[in-house]
N, C-alpha and C positions, 0 to 999 in steps of 0.2 A: 220384376221382369228382367231377364238377362239382357246383356248388351245387344243393341240392334243397330244395324247400319242402314242409313237413309241416303238415297240418291235423288237429286233433282237434275233432270236432263232434257233440255230442249233438243230434240233429235232432227229438227228441220223437216218441214213438209216435203212431199215428193214433187219437186219443181223441175219441169223439163228444162227450163232456162239455166239450170245449174250445170248442164253439160256433163263433163267427167266427174263433177262433184255431186251429181244427182244421187238420189236414194239408192238406185240400183247398184251404184259403185261404192256405197257406204254402208249398206245394211248389215253386211257381215261384221264390219268393224264396230258398228253400234251395238250389235248383239254380243260380240266378244268383249266389248268394254263392260257391259252390264255383267256378263258371265264372270269375267276375271275379278272384278271388284266385289261381286257377290252381295249386293244390297238385299236386306230383308224386305225393304219397302222402297219402291222407286216411283217418283212422280214424273211423267213425261209431259212435254208440251209440244204442240204442233203435229203430233202423229195422226195421220189419217187412218181410216178404218183398215185399209189394206196393209198399212205399215204395222199396225197393232197385231193383225192376224199373222203377219210374218214373224213378229217377235214372239207371239204365242207358239208358233211352230218350232222355232229354233231354241226357245227358252221354256221348255215344258214344265219347269219347276215353279213358274209364276202363273197366276191368274190376274186378269185385268178388268177394271171397272171404270165406267164413265161414259157419258153421252157426248156426241159431237156438238160443236158450238153453233153450227148453222141451222140444223134441224135435229129432230130426234131420230131421223132416218140415218142409216149407216152411210158413211162416206166422208164427212167433214173432219176438220181438225178436232182433236180431243185434248183435254187435260187429264189423261188417263192415270190411274193409280195401279201399279202392279205390286203384288205381294207374294212372298214365298209361301206356297201352300203347305209345306211341311212345318211351317212356323205359325201361321195365322189362318183363322177363318174370318171371312167378311160377314159381319152380322147385318150391316146396312150400308147403303151407298146412295148418294144423291148428287145430281148435277143441277146447278142453278145459274142463271144468266146475270151478268154484272150490268144491270140496267134498272130503270125505274120500275120495270115489270119482270122481276127475277124468275117468275114461273112461266114466262112466255118464251118458248123455244125460238131461237133466232133473233131475239130482241137486241137492239143496239142501244147502249146507254150513253147519255150525255154527249160528249164530243168525240166518242170513240170512232175509229175508222171501220171496225169490224165488230161482230158479236164476240163477246168475251164471256168465259164461264169459269166457274170453280167446281171441282168435284171433291166430294168427301167420301171417306170410307171409315167405318167403325170396325176395327180389326181386333179380334180376341186371340191372345196368345194361347195356343193349344195345350201348352204344358202348365203355365201358371194360372190361366184363366183371366189374366188381367187384360184390360182394353186400352188401346191407343186410338185416338181420333186423328185422322190425317186429312188435311185439306190441301189440294194442289190447284194452282191457278196460273194464268198467263194474262197479265195486265196489258192494256192497249199501248201500242208503240207511238201513237200520235197524240191522243187526247190526254193532256195533263189533268183535266178535271175528271175524266173517266178513270184514271189511275187512282186519284184521291177517293172518289166516290165508290169505286170498285173495291178498294181495300177496306173502306169503312163498312161496306155491305158484308164482306167476308168476316171482318172482326165482329160485327153484330151477330152473324150466324154462329161463330165460335162461342160467343157469350151465351147464346141461347141453347147451344148443343152440348157443351162440355161442362161437366160438374165434377171437378177433381181428377178426371182421367188425364193421363199424359196426352199432350197435343203436339202435332207437327203441322206447321204451315210452310209450304215450300212453293217455289215457282220462279218463272221468268217475270220479274216485276217491271222490266223495261225502264228501270231507274237505278241509280247507284246509291250507295250508302249516304244518308243525309238528305236525299231528295224527299219530298213530302210523303209519297206513298210508303217509302221505307220508314220514315220517322213515325208515321202513324202506327205501324206494326211494332216497331222496336220499343219495348217498354209499355205496350198496351196492357192496361190493368184488367185482368179477368175477374169476373164476379166472385170467384172463390178465393181471391186474395193473391193469386200468383200474377206474374207478368209474362208476356211473350218477350223473348230475347233472341237477338241474332246469334246464331251459333258461332259465328266468327269470334264474338266477344266472350263467349262462354268456354271456348276451346283453349287448352293450354298452349296450343301451337297451330299455325296455319301452314299448309304445305301447298306448293304450286304457285302459279301466277295469281296476282291480285285481280286481273281481268278475267272475265269468263266468255269473251267473244273472240271469234276468229273470222277470217275470210276463207276458211277451209285450209289455207296454206300457211298463214302467219297469224299471230296473235294481234288483236286490235287493242291497244292500250287504253287504260282508264275506263273500261266498260265492265266493271264487276256488277252485273245486273241480275244475276241468279242467286237466290237467297233461300236459306232454310232457317226457320224460327222454331223454337220449342218453349215449353213452359219453364219458368225460372227454377223449378224444382228438379229439372232434368240435368243430369251430369253429362257433359260433353267431353269426350276423350280425344277428339281430333276433328279437324276440318281440312278439307283439301279441294282445290280446283284441279281436276284430273286432266293433265295435258297429254294423255296417250294419243298416239297417231300411228299410222303405218307409213310406208315409203311414199305414198301419194298425197295424203291429206289427213286432217283431223276428221274425227267421226261425224262432226256437225259444225255448224257455224257458232255453236255454243260449246263450252266445256261443261261436262257434268260436275256437279258439286257433290261430294261425299262427306257425310258426317257420321261419326260413331257416337252413339248415345247410350246412356243407362237411365231408363225411365223410372 
């Protein structure tokens, strides 16, 4: 498979209390950030249904998959996966809840503050016919056990789903490198003999800040909580935390992470 660019981007939900940093003031910047950096695959976190519809409208080269976390009805936050339709066909997609009952929509797991989900997409390259399995998630910001159990559930899902195909796991983990949820994913042994690896470590260089959090106007240090993992057989050519902004603010309270891969 040719080189593919992957982006993980928490776009921040549409919060009225954000005032002049509300989605209505950021949506063009979010869309232009995605358009300019041109990922083939983008996993978003927190986007509500109307935000995804707006991105679909202004970014017509992408299709999006994923169910909202609160119910299967439209409206709630998603961990949606977008893919460039000129490059990929989506053969299958699934959303499951990070809880003791992962098939129950809206279920809250362990000590989590909110329902949390993971969305997967099985994407087939239209030219080569090769498949990549992408899993996008947003772990809980309050519950340490929920983060641990949630990532274990995701890793078990990957073990059961992936059989030699390239795999991408990305998302807002709400924890930094070395915290338990990150440690569980980094170096996780897949049944086919590969490992999951943090793309920071596989990349020959890292570009941009080490943090991935902002308050819309300034970087918040020591909060590199957005991560992209791939199988250990994937070649990573570059990793970047993208600090693009306009005159008013950053596009979100998270920086997107962009990774160039050769699967």
